[in-house]
C-alpha angles and dihedrals in degrees: 000000000000132000111226119192124185115210137195120214119197121191118229093181133034111276123223134181126140107253090163138000119219107182104296093346117099109195131199115212114219092241126092116219115233091231091059092045092054091056095042093049091055094243090129122056110188089197090060092052096044090111089058099042097029126250094272090063094051102108111170091126104007135026113203093188136014097243115133116224098195097144095048093047102038096045087071089062090055088054090051093047094243124140129174121195123215115267126243126206114253092183128356145157131202130230124199120215129184123209130187136198135178128242104259102176090129089061095049103038100020090241121163113238138166093200133077102187114188119220129195145192138188131226124204105206135181110255127237116270091037111140130217133184131209141159133238118202117195144154092232132034110270129209107212124192119270093222128038138166127233142184136009093314094046089241117201118245135177120227120206130180110234102177141357124200135171110213143165123231119250117273092223137040115253138170115257142153125243111194097191122087119271137190103244093210089061098053105031093080095052104029139045105240109210106174138351147153117251124230107197111217138129142289091019122359113238132222130217139184085039123186109200145156123228145073119329145176115244109217117204130217133356092022103035090186136144111224122188115260128219095029115166135167112270128178138207113266114241 
């Protein structure tokens, strides 16, 4: 048996993270990666796993180096039987911001210069009041925080439980379609992925509108949705 909870996430600030860079434009895709959600929801405490990752990689308050420790942190969720899917936008709008900065080479390298050439960039962010949905699959009922923060600006977001169901996985493997985004690394070992649309984003590109064959959970009203069973966090081998 598994407990599957569907959640709604509503932004109360504009959300920015660089999904893609097009020249001077930094664009935010209206999809939330499941790695980022795990951290934002407080399911991973880097202090708790300091013995695994080492103290220097414990970055609740300070990050000495920009080295992700996804495998070390997310493996603990596999051991607890907890899985969070990526979140798709139910309704969203975009806002475009322009930022400027001056050329300050003479400050950094003590170079003499007669020019102070301004530079600029633009960010395409997800606007406040945009709404996302995602699922949490667990062995025990979880109590997630009501308020979380996401993205480069630590944007505030409200998390609401929409539905909770306790279901068994199917006894046979069947072909079905899952319209929500998925992390391909987490389903390719347990399901035959037939067709999908790719969403290019770091650190692992996601897939959506996925046709697949394998075991699934059948959710009842109001969702009436088949969600892949036995999903766990997997990582690229070095």
